[in-house]
C-alpha positions as CSV (number, residue, x, y, z in Angstrom):
1,M,0.0,0.0,0.0
2,T,1.5,3.3,-1.1
3,K,-0.7,5.2,1.4
4,P,-1.5,4.3,5.0
5,I,-4.8,2.8,6.0
6,L,-7.3,4.7,8.2
7,L,-7.9,2.8,11.4
8,L,-11.3,3.4,13.0
9,I,-12.4,1.6,16.2
10,N,-15.4,2.4,18.3
11,L,-13.7,3.3,21.6
12,H,-17.1,3.7,23.3
13,S,-17.5,0.0,22.9
14,Q,-15.9,-1.8,25.9
15,R,-14.6,-4.5,23.6
16,G,-13.3,-1.9,21.2
17,L,-11.5,-0.1,23.9
18,L,-9.9,-3.3,25.3
19,R,-8.9,-4.6,21.8
20,F,-7.6,-1.3,20.3
21,G,-4.0,-1.9,21.5
22,E,-4.1,-5.4,20.2
23,A,-5.1,-4.2,16.7
24,V,-2.4,-1.5,16.7
25,A,0.3,-4.1,17.8
26,S,-0.8,-6.5,15.1
27,F,-0.5,-3.9,12.3
28,N,2.9,-2.9,13.7
29,D,4.1,-6.5,13.6
30,L,2.8,-6.9,10.1
31,G,4.5,-3.7,8.8
32,V,1.2,-2.0,7.9
33,N,1.2,1.8,8.0
34,Y,-1.9,3.4,9.5
35,I,-3.5,6.6,10.6
36,I,-5.7,6.5,13.6
37,G,-8.9,8.5,13.0
38,Q,-9.8,10.8,15.9
39,V,-13.6,10.1,16.4
40,R,-15.7,10.4,19.5
41,D,-18.6,8.3,18.3
42,P,-19.3,5.8,15.5
43,A,-21.7,8.4,14.0
44,D,-18.6,10.4,13.2
45,F,-17.0,7.6,11.2
46,G,-18.4,8.9,7.9
47,R,-17.1,12.4,8.4
48,C,-13.7,11.1,9.3
49,I,-13.6,8.9,6.2
50,Y,-14.4,12.0,4.0
51,R,-11.7,14.0,5.8
52,Y,-9.0,11.5,5.1
53,R,-10.2,10.2,1.7
54,H,-7.2,11.6,-0.2
55,R,-4.6,10.6,2.3
56,V,-5.3,6.9,2.8
57,S,-5.6,3.8,0.6
58,A,-8.3,2.0,2.6
59,V,-10.4,2.2,5.7
60,V,-10.2,-0.4,8.5
61,I,-13.1,-0.5,11.0
62,G,-13.2,-2.4,14.2
63,G,-16.7,-3.0,15.5
64,G,-19.9,-4.9,14.9
65,D,-22.3,-5.0,12.0
66,G,-24.1,-1.8,13.1
67,T,-20.8,0.1,13.1
68,F,-20.0,-0.9,9.5
69,N,-23.6,0.1,8.5
70,V,-23.0,3.6,9.8
71,A,-19.9,4.0,7.6
72,A,-21.4,2.4,4.4
73,E,-22.4,5.6,2.6
74,A,-19.0,7.3,3.1
75,L,-17.2,4.1,1.9
76,V,-19.3,3.8,-1.2
77,E,-19.0,7.5,-2.1
78,T,-15.2,7.7,-1.5
79,G,-14.5,4.3,-3.2
80,L,-12.1,3.3,-0.4
81,P,-11.8,-0.5,0.3
82,L,-13.0,-1.7,3.7
83,G,-11.1,-3.8,6.1
84,I,-13.1,-5.6,8.8
85,L,-12.0,-6.2,12.4
86,P,-14.8,-8.2,13.9
87,L,-15.3,-6.7,17.4
88,G,-19.1,-7.1,17.6
89,T,-21.4,-9.6,19.2
90,A,-22.7,-11.4,16.2
91,N,-20.1,-10.5,13.5
92,D,-22.5,-11.6,10.7
93,L,-20.6,-9.7,8.0
94,A,-17.3,-11.2,9.0
95,R,-18.8,-14.7,9.0
96,T,-20.4,-14.1,5.5
97,L,-16.9,-13.1,4.2
98,K,-15.2,-15.9,6.1
99,I,-13.0,-13.4,7.9
100,P,-11.3,-14.9,11.0
101,L,-12.9,-13.8,14.2
102,T,-9.6,-13.6,16.0
103,L,-8.1,-10.1,15.8
104,P,-4.5,-11.0,14.7
105,E,-5.8,-13.2,11.9
106,A,-8.3,-10.6,10.8
107,C,-5.4,-8.0,10.7
108,A,-3.3,-10.5,8.7
109,V,-6.1,-10.7,6.0
110,I,-5.9,-7.0,5.6
111,A,-2.1,-7.1,5.4
112,Q,-2.2,-9.8,2.7
113,G,-4.1,-7.3,0.6
114,H,-6.6,-9.6,-1.2
115,R,-9.8,-7.8,-2.0
116,Q,-13.2,-8.6,-3.6
117,F,-16.2,-6.6,-4.6
118,I,-19.4,-7.2,-2.8
119,D,-23.0,-6.1,-3.4
120,L,-24.9,-3.9,-1.0
121,G,-28.6,-3.6,-0.4
122,R,-30.3,-0.2,-0.1
123,V,-33.7,0.6,1.4
124,N,-35.1,4.1,0.9
125,G,-31.6,5.4,0.2
126,K,-30.0,3.6,3.3
127,Y,-27.3,1.0,2.5
128,F,-27.1,-2.3,4.3
129,F,-24.7,-5.2,4.2
130,N,-26.5,-8.2,5.7
131,V,-30.3,-7.8,6.0
132,A,-33.1,-5.2,6.2
133,S,-36.2,-6.2,8.0
134,C,-39.4,-5.1,9.7
135,G,-41.8,-6.7,12.2
136,L,-40.4,-9.1,14.7
137,S,-36.8,-8.0,14.3
138,I,-37.6,-4.5,15.4
139,R,-38.9,-5.7,18.7
140,I,-35.9,-7.9,19.1
141,T,-33.6,-5.0,18.4
142,Q,-35.4,-2.9,21.1
143,A,-35.2,-5.8,23.6
144,L,-31.5,-6.2,23.2
145,S,-29.3,-4.1,25.5
146,K,-25.6,-3.5,25.6
147,D,-25.5,-5.3,29.0
148,S,-27.2,-8.4,27.7
149,K,-25.0,-8.6,24.6
150,R,-21.9,-8.1,26.8
151,R,-23.1,-10.8,29.3
152,W,-24.6,-13.4,27.0
153,G,-23.0,-12.7,23.6
154,V,-24.8,-14.3,20.6
155,L,-27.2,-16.0,23.0
156,A,-28.6,-12.5,23.9
157,Y,-30.3,-12.6,20.4
158,A,-32.1,-15.8,21.2
159,L,-33.2,-14.6,24.7
160,A,-34.6,-11.3,23.2
161,A,-36.4,-13.2,20.5
162,A,-38.0,-15.6,23.1
163,R,-39.3,-12.6,25.1
164,T,-40.5,-10.8,22.0
165,L,-42.4,-13.8,20.4
166,L,-44.9,-13.9,23.2
167,K,-46.3,-10.5,22.2
168,A,-45.7,-10.6,18.4
169,K,-48.6,-10.2,16.0
170,R,-48.9,-10.6,12.3
171,F,-49.4,-7.5,10.1
172,S,-50.7,-6.9,6.5
173,V,-48.1,-6.4,3.9
174,E,-48.1,-5.9,0.1
175,L,-45.0,-6.8,-1.9
176,R,-43.9,-6.3,-5.5
177,V,-40.8,-8.1,-6.7
178,D,-39.1,-6.7,-9.8
179,D,-42.3,-4.9,-10.9
180,G,-44.3,-8.1,-10.8
181,E,-47.9,-8.5,-9.6
182,P,-48.8,-7.5,-6.0
183,I,-48.3,-10.1,-3.4
184,R,-50.3,-9.8,-0.2
185,R,-49.4,-11.5,3.0
186,Q,-50.1,-11.6,6.8
187,A,-46.5,-11.6,8.1
188,L,-44.8,-11.7,11.5
189,Q,-41.6,-10.5,9.9
190,I,-40.4,-9.5,6.4
191,A,-36.6,-9.8,5.8
192,V,-34.7,-8.7,2.7
193,G,-31.2,-10.2,2.7
194,N,-28.1,-9.1,0.7
195,G,-25.5,-11.2,2.5
196,R,-25.6,-14.7,3.9
197,H,-25.8,-14.4,7.7
198,Y,-27.9,-12.2,10.1
199,G,-29.3,-12.1,13.5
200,G,-26.4,-13.7,15.3
201,G,-25.7,-16.7,13.0
202,L,-29.0,-17.3,11.1
203,T,-28.8,-17.9,7.4
204,I,-30.8,-15.9,4.9
205,V,-31.0,-18.6,2.3
206,E,-28.8,-21.7,2.0
207,D,-27.2,-20.6,-1.3
208,A,-27.1,-16.8,-0.6
209,A,-23.8,-14.9,-1.1
210,I,-22.9,-11.3,-0.7
211,D,-21.8,-11.1,-4.3
212,D,-24.6,-13.1,-6.0
213,Q,-26.3,-9.9,-7.4
214,R,-29.7,-10.7,-6.0
215,L,-31.8,-9.9,-2.9
216,D,-33.5,-12.7,-1.0
217,L,-36.8,-11.9,0.6
218,Y,-38.6,-14.2,3.1
219,S,-41.9,-13.6,4.8
220,L,-42.4,-15.3,8.2
221,E,-46.1,-16.1,8.4
222,I,-46.6,-18.5,11.3
223,P,-50.0,-18.0,13.0
224,R,-48.9,-18.9,16.5
225,W,-45.7,-17.8,18.2
226,W,-44.7,-21.4,19.2
227,H,-44.7,-22.5,15.6
228,I,-41.3,-20.8,15.3
229,F,-39.7,-23.8,17.1
230,F,-40.6,-26.0,14.1
231,L,-38.9,-23.6,11.7
232,F,-35.8,-22.8,13.8
233,S,-33.6,-25.4,11.8
234,A,-34.8,-23.9,8.5
235,L,-33.9,-20.3,9.7
236,K,-30.6,-21.5,11.0
237,T,-29.5,-23.2,7.8
238,G,-31.4,-21.2,5.3
239,Q,-33.0,-24.3,3.9
240,L,-36.4,-22.7,3.6
241,G,-37.8,-25.2,1.0
242,D,-41.5,-25.7,1.2
243,H,-41.8,-25.1,4.9
244,V,-45.3,-24.0,6.0
245,G,-45.1,-20.5,7.5
246,I,-42.2,-19.2,5.3
247,S,-42.5,-17.7,1.8
248,H,-39.4,-16.8,-0.2
249,W,-38.7,-14.7,-3.3
250,T,-35.6,-13.4,-5.1
251,G,-35.1,-10.2,-7.1
252,Q,-33.2,-7.0,-7.5
253,K,-35.9,-4.5,-6.7
254,I,-38.6,-5.1,-4.0
255,S,-41.3,-2.6,-2.9
256,L,-43.0,-3.1,0.4
257,S,-46.1,-1.3,1.8
258,T,-48.0,-1.8,5.1
259,R,-51.3,-0.5,6.3
260,H,-49.6,1.5,9.0
261,P,-45.9,2.7,8.8
262,K,-43.5,0.1,10.1
263,R,-39.9,0.7,11.2
264,I,-37.1,-1.0,9.3
265,N,-34.0,-2.4,10.7
266,T,-30.8,-2.4,8.6
267,D,-27.9,-4.5,10.0
268,G,-29.3,-4.1,13.6
269,E,-30.0,-0.3,13.4
270,I,-33.5,1.2,13.0
271,T,-33.0,3.5,10.0
272,A,-36.1,3.6,7.8
273,R,-39.9,3.1,7.6
274,T,-42.4,1.6,5.2
275,P,-43.5,2.2,2.5
276,A,-40.1,1.0,1.4
277,L,-38.1,0.3,-1.8
278,F,-35.3,-2.2,-1.5
279,E,-32.7,-2.1,-4.3
280,L,-29.6,-4.2,-5.1
281,C,-26.4,-2.2,-5.6
282,P,-24.1,-4.7,-7.4
283,K,-20.4,-4.6,-6.8
284,A,-20.9,-1.5,-4.7
285,L,-17.9,-1.9,-2.3
286,E,-14.5,-3.5,-2.3
287,V,-13.5,-5.3,0.9
288,F,-10.5,-7.2,2.2
289,A,-11.2,-10.9,2.4
290,P,-9.3,-14.2,2.6
291,A,-8.0,-15.2,-0.9
292,S,-9.6,-18.7,-0.6
């Protein structure tokens, strides 16, 4: 790399604060030149990327999926490659890209320099890496706390889902996939996936990839909350098949409307509302990933 990388870590995250020195030491050992971005909050990541855009060759971010989501717009507009240091709870983007979850190994992937282009999804102008969803996932997001994620890790997602399911209700939704005919459903959750993994290790669809130039939509339509237990294996593996209670479509443009506005979650952050237009942005961003 002729220019240094820009190193951004969410120091307001306890894990980020504890692991910051380890990341710096790893890059020193690997002979990687870097600039440490001076940011007070992940919300400032975008502004920092714009500020350094002409001085650096890439941006390396340490954090979870929501942290990468915050920086997505600045990364796309500057065209700078993204390096991923998986310091979140679920690390679904890292798992999708097969990036090692240990920090020294993740740093080594960046130092090796192999890069690939990935697709991004976009809903109402907001980019997402993994998945955008409404319904049940919003309640789960609200039920998650920093303390529970710190204490229970990925298990916190399952605990939040269990509490939320007891009060969950289906809602009316109308879909159009690639300008097709309207599709009407009563759904507990609508999820539109761009990557492969989401929600702490669930799989969007068994053959989904973050560079397959398609969006995968599934509608969870179970009439009773306890039916989810019969579908857990399908949601875990992405083998949706002909399971009763799940409908699945693929496309590059999906419109979604609901009787009442519904909030939309992108990579774990509530950022949009229905009515919504989901669009595929093919080969939108370059990322460091293992050569294999």
